[in-house]
C-alpha positions in Angstrom: 0.0 -0.1 -0.1 1.5 3.3 -1.2 1.4 6.4 0.9 1.9 10.2 0.2 1.7 13.5 2.1 -1.2 15.1 0.9 -0.5 19.3 1.3 -3.4 20.6 -0.4 -6.3 18.6 -1.8 -9.1 16.8 -2.5 -20.2 4.7 0.6 -22.9 3.0 1.7 -21.6 -0.6 1.2 -22.6 -2.1 -2.2 -24.1 -5.3 -3.1 -24.1 -5.7 -6.8 -25.6 -8.2 -9.0 -22.9 -9.3 -11.3 -24.3 -10.5 -14.5 -21.7 -12.6 -16.1 -21.1 -12.3 -20.3 -21.0 -15.9 -22.1 -17.6 -17.0 -22.5 -16.3 -15.1 -19.6 -17.2 -17.7 -16.7 -13.9 -19.1 -16.2 -11.4 -15.9 -16.0 -8.5 -15.4 -18.0 -5.4 -16.6 -16.3 -2.1 -14.4 -17.1 -4.2 -11.6 -19.0 -4.4 -8.6 -17.0 -7.7 -7.7 -16.3 -9.7 -4.3 -17.5 -10.1 -2.2 -14.6 -13.2 0.1 -14.1 -13.7 2.5 -11.1 -16.7 4.7 -10.3 -16.7 7.5 -7.8 -19.8 8.8 -6.6 -19.9 12.3 -4.8 -22.5 14.1 -3.3 -21.6 18.0 -3.0 -23.0 20.4 -0.7 -22.5 23.8 0.4 -21.1 26.8 -1.5 -21.0 24.7 -4.6 -23.8 22.6 -4.0 -26.2 24.9 -6.0 -24.6 23.8 -9.4 -26.4 20.9 -10.3 -28.1 21.0 -13.9 -31.9 20.6 -14.2 -33.1 17.2 -15.3 -31.7 16.1 -18.2 -29.9 19.6 -18.7 -26.3 19.8 -20.0 -23.8 22.5 -19.1 -24.0 24.6 -15.4 -27.0 25.4 -15.5 -29.1 25.0 -12.7 -27.0 27.6 -10.5 -28.5 30.7 -9.3 -27.8 33.0 -6.0 -30.9 31.1 -4.2 -29.7 28.0 -4.7 -26.1 29.0 -3.5 -27.6 30.5 -0.5 -29.5 27.6 0.3 -26.7 25.5 0.0 -24.6 27.4 2.6 -27.3 27.2 5.0 -27.0 23.5 4.6 -30.5 22.8 4.9 -30.9 25.6 8.2 -33.8 28.0 7.6 -33.9 31.5 9.4 -33.6 32.6 13.0 -37.6 30.5 14.0 -38.3 29.1 11.0 -38.7 25.9 9.3 -35.6 23.7 7.7 -35.5 23.3 4.2 -33.9 21.1 2.3 -30.3 21.7 1.4 -28.9 22.4 -2.1 -26.3 19.9 -3.2 -25.3 18.1 -6.6 -24.1 14.4 -8.0 -20.9 14.2 -9.5 -19.6 11.2 -10.8 -16.2 10.1 -12.3 -15.4 7.0 -14.6 -12.0 5.7 -15.6 -11.2 2.5 -17.5 -8.0 1.3 -18.2 -7.3 -2.2 -20.3 -4.3 -3.9 -21.5 -6.0 -4.3 -25.1 -5.2 -2.4 -27.9 -8.5 -1.5 -30.2 -7.8 -2.5 -34.0 -9.0 1.1 -34.9 -9.5 4.6 -32.9 -10.7 3.5 -29.4 -14.1 3.5 -28.4 -16.2 3.0 -25.0 -19.5 4.1 -23.1 -21.1 3.6 -19.6 -25.0 3.4 -20.3 -26.6 4.1 -16.9 -30.1 3.0 -16.0 -32.6 5.5 -16.9 -32.7 7.1 -13.1 -29.3 8.3 -13.4 -31.1 11.1 -16.1 -28.2 11.2 -18.2 -28.2 8.9 -20.8 -25.7 7.0 -22.3 -22.0 8.1 -21.3 -18.9 7.7 -23.9 -15.8 7.5 -22.1 -13.0 9.4 -24.0 -9.3 8.5 -24.5 -7.4 11.9 -23.9 -4.2 12.6 -25.9 -1.4 12.4 -23.6 -0.8 16.0 -22.2 2.4 17.8 -23.5 5.2 18.6 -20.9 5.5 22.4 -20.5 8.1 22.4 -17.8 11.8 23.5 -18.5 14.1 20.6 -18.8 17.0 22.5 -16.6 16.6 22.3 -13.2 18.2 25.7 -13.0 15.7 27.5 -15.3 12.8 25.7 -13.5 13.9 27.3 -10.4 14.3 31.0 -11.8 10.6 30.6 -13.3 9.5 29.7 -9.7 11.3 32.5 -7.8 12.1 32.3 -4.3 9.2 30.8 -2.1 7.9 33.6 0.2 5.5 33.1 3.1 4.6 31.0 5.9 2.2 28.1 6.9 0.7 27.6 10.4 -0.5 24.4 10.8 -3.1 23.3 13.5 -4.9 20.0 14.4 -7.4 18.3 16.6 -11.0 19.2 17.7 -11.5 21.7 20.9 -12.0 24.9 22.1 -8.7 25.8 22.2 -5.0 24.7 20.6 -3.3 22.4 22.4 0.6 23.9 23.5 3.0 23.3 20.8 0.8 24.6 18.1 0.9 26.2 15.5 3.6 24.5 13.7 5.0 27.2 11.7 6.8 26.5 7.8 8.9 29.3 6.7 9.0 28.2 3.0 12.1 29.9 2.2 13.7 28.5 5.2 12.4 25.0 4.1 13.5 25.4 0.7 17.3 26.0 2.2 17.1 22.7 4.2 16.0 24.3 7.7 13.1 22.0 9.0 10.7 23.7 11.6 10.8 22.2 15.2 7.7 19.9 15.6 6.6 19.3 12.0 6.2 15.6 11.0 5.6 13.9 7.9 2.2 12.8 8.5 0.6 11.2 5.7 -2.6 8.7 4.6 -2.6 6.1 2.2 -3.6 6.5 -0.8 -5.6 4.9 -3.7 -4.4 4.6 -7.8 -7.1 4.3 -9.9 -6.6 3.9 -13.8 -5.0 6.1 -15.9 -3.4 6.8 -19.6 -0.2 6.5 -18.2 -0.7 3.0 -16.5 -2.4 1.0 -19.1 -2.3 0.4 -23.0 -5.7 1.5 -23.4 -7.7 4.1 -21.2 -11.1 6.1 -21.2 -12.9 8.4 -18.7 -15.7 10.6 -18.2 -16.7 13.5 -17.8 -14.8 14.6 -20.7 -15.0 17.0 -23.6 -17.1 15.2 -25.4 -19.9 15.1 -23.3 -21.3 18.5 -21.3 -24.1 16.8 -19.3 -24.1 17.0 -16.0 -25.7 14.6 -13.2 -29.3 15.9 -11.8 -29.4 16.3 -7.8 -32.4 13.8 -8.6 -29.9 10.9 -10.4 -30.3 7.9 -9.0 -27.5 5.3 -9.9 -29.4 2.4 -9.0 -30.4 0.0 -11.8 -28.7 -2.3 -14.7 -25.2 -0.6 -15.7 -23.4 -1.9 -18.6 -19.7 -0.5 -20.1 -19.0 -1.6 -23.4 -16.0 -0.9 -25.8 -13.8 -1.9 -28.4 -10.9 -2.4 -26.0 -12.9 -3.7 -23.2 -15.0 -6.9 -21.9 -18.7 -5.8 -21.8 -19.6 -5.5 -18.2 -22.9 -6.0 -16.3 -23.7 -5.0 -12.9 -26.9 -3.6 -10.9 -27.0 -1.2 -7.8 -29.3 -1.9 -5.4 -31.7 1.2 -4.4 -30.2 1.5 -0.8 -26.7 1.6 -2.2 -26.7 5.0 -4.1 -25.1 8.2 -3.7 -24.5 9.1 0.0 -26.9 11.7 1.3 -25.9 15.4 1.7 -23.9 16.6 4.7 -26.3 19.3 6.6 -24.8 21.4 9.2 -27.3 22.7 11.7 -24.1 24.6 13.5 -21.4 26.6 13.3 -21.5 30.0 15.0 -18.3 31.4 16.5 -18.6 31.1 20.6 -17.7 33.7 23.1 -14.2 32.4 23.0 -13.9 32.5 19.2 -13.9 29.0 18.6 -16.2 27.5 16.6 -18.5 24.5 17.3 -19.3 22.5 14.1 -22.6 20.3 14.7 -23.9 18.1 12.1 -26.7 15.6 10.8 -25.4 11.8 10.5 -25.3 10.0 7.2 -26.3 6.0 6.8 -23.4 4.9 5.5 -20.9 6.9 6.6 -17.7 5.0 7.4 -15.1 8.1 8.6 -15.1 11.7 8.7 -12.6 14.5 8.4 -13.0 18.4 8.7 -10.7 21.1 7.7 -10.4 24.7 7.0 -7.9 27.0 4.8 -7.9 30.9 5.9 -4.9 33.4 5.8 -3.7 35.7 8.3 -3.7 39.7 7.9 -0.3 39.2 7.3 -0.7 36.5 4.4 0.0 33.6 6.3 -1.9 30.3 5.3 -3.3 28.8 7.9 -4.4 25.0 7.9 -6.8 23.2 10.2 -7.8 19.1 10.5 -10.1 17.5 13.0 -7.0 14.8 13.0 -5.7 14.3 16.6 -2.3 14.2 15.0 -0.2 16.6 12.8 -1.2 15.8 8.9 -1.0 18.4 6.4 -4.4 17.3 4.6 -6.4 20.3 3.4 -9.2 17.9 2.2 -9.6 13.9 2.2 -9.6 11.8 -0.7 -10.6 8.0 -1.1 -8.2 6.1 1.5 -8.2 1.8 1.1 -10.9 0.4 3.3 -9.1 -1.9 5.2 -6.9 1.1 6.4 -10.2 3.2 7.7 -10.3 1.2 11.5 -6.9 2.2 11.8 -6.9 5.8 11.2 -9.9 6.2 13.2 -8.2 4.3 16.3 -5.5 6.8 15.8 -8.0 9.7 15.6 -6.5 10.6 12.3 -10.1 10.3 11.1 -13.6 10.5 13.0 -15.8 8.0 13.2 -18.1 7.5 11.0 -20.9 8.0 13.8 -19.2 11.9 14.8 -21.5 14.6 14.7 -19.6 17.8 16.2 -16.2 18.9 16.4 -14.9 22.4 17.6 -12.1 24.5 15.6 -10.2 26.1 18.3 -10.4 29.5 18.8 -6.9 30.4 17.7 -7.7 28.7 14.1 -11.1 31.0 13.9 -9.3 33.9 14.7 -6.2 33.5 12.6 -7.3 32.3 9.6 -10.0 35.3 8.7 -12.7 34.2 5.8 -11.3 31.0 6.5 -13.1 27.7 4.0 -14.5 24.8 5.8 -14.4 21.4 3.9 -15.7 18.5 4.9 -15.7 15.0 4.1 -17.8 11.7 5.0 -16.4 8.2 3.5 -18.4 5.6 2.7 -18.1 2.3 1.8 -16.6 0.3 -1.2 -17.8 -2.0 -3.1 -15.4 -4.3 -5.7 -16.8 -6.9 -8.5 -15.3 -9.1 -11.0 -16.5 -11.9 -13.6 -16.4 -14.2 -13.0 -17.0 -13.5 -9.0 -13.7 -14.5 -7.0 -14.0 -18.4 -6.0 -13.0 -19.5 -2.5 -9.5 -20.7 -2.2 -8.8 -19.1 -5.4 -5.0 -19.8 -6.1 -2.6 -16.8 -5.9 -2.3 -16.8 -10.2 -6.4 -16.4 -10.8 -7.4 -13.4 -12.7 -10.7 -12.1 -13.7 -11.6 -10.9 -16.9 -12.5 -7.7 -15.5 -13.0 -6.1 -11.9 -15.2 -3.0 -11.3 -14.9 -0.9 -8.2 -17.5 1.8 -6.8 -16.4 4.1 -4.5 -18.6 6.8 -2.4 -18.4 10.0 -0.1 -20.4 13.0 0.5 -18.5 16.5 1.2 -19.5 20.0 2.2 -17.6 23.1 1.5 -18.3 27.0 2.7 -17.2 29.6 4.9 -16.2 29.2 8.6 -18.9 30.5 11.0 -20.4 32.0 8.3 -24.5 32.5 9.8 -26.1 32.8 6.7 -29.7 33.0 8.3 -28.5 36.3 9.9 -27.0 37.9 6.5 -30.2 36.9 5.2 -32.2 38.8 7.9 -33.7 35.9 9.4 -35.7 34.9 6.1 -36.3 31.5 5.4 
């Protein structure tokens, strides 16, 4: 399992019925399987109102009312009733195989009608051109001498513990001077299919398809993935194993101490949480904070392997899936004016193959294809912003 340090970033357990196409029942010994990753995200908050209308294209559906509704996170005005939060559904499909097509690569994902997108083409992007200078001296000249500082805080609580923040002066760090107290905290990462790792590769969304998934879109139902460089994949997602619900903040108003208690609603299927903020001081220093009880430089949380989640929760790196509150320390809220708040709820992961992996499978057993579905819910907004008060107590 590979790890890396993350400086600035970025579901429910699924039980899918695998329909094995004729001729794929025994698997292909020694031939690398086709690998398909599906990432499903529910996003709420500041950008939660960007979902397109049902069946719509482009970035339609965004207006000031929906953005303010997203920032409210489901809260009504003072004394008013709650209203549903504004949120979006995002999908990312990645297909990698060892096969090369006879002609131009072509593949597509046929989702159920309830997704409201129609067939989604998997485009094979051209390799990106490397525009970075090959001469390290020229590269350093273009970058210039790094300036500024980064203040790192971590942990939930009214006040930051003694020893925080750890301060990184970028100029000193470049000169090899590591600040006292700095650790190299890291999170396990996952490596999806990519154009560089596979002979053929396709992904969605892409330049050919501008379809956006409506907030009412559903993954539940039968799916088919097919093309001229992949075996046909067929699987079905059950109704209770769809997108995670949106994150809804019930409270994030600053306390008299300056700390900001966060309270949110529980999400069925959430396995772990991470809250984080990023702001800046009047002097221009960057201020980072995470809810982790240990020092990690992670502005947000990407997916981590499922088997790593229990250990990360035990160490306090991630909050448990049952968590519903965490307080941003006063020192963080006061230092990072206008800080952005980011919250991530990791859901479960499902892995499928054709044929299904048998019990006591030999070490060299390989299926014809494998598919992985990952699900999470995210929230982005301004730390401590009372949108209800800004709107004069209106619903």
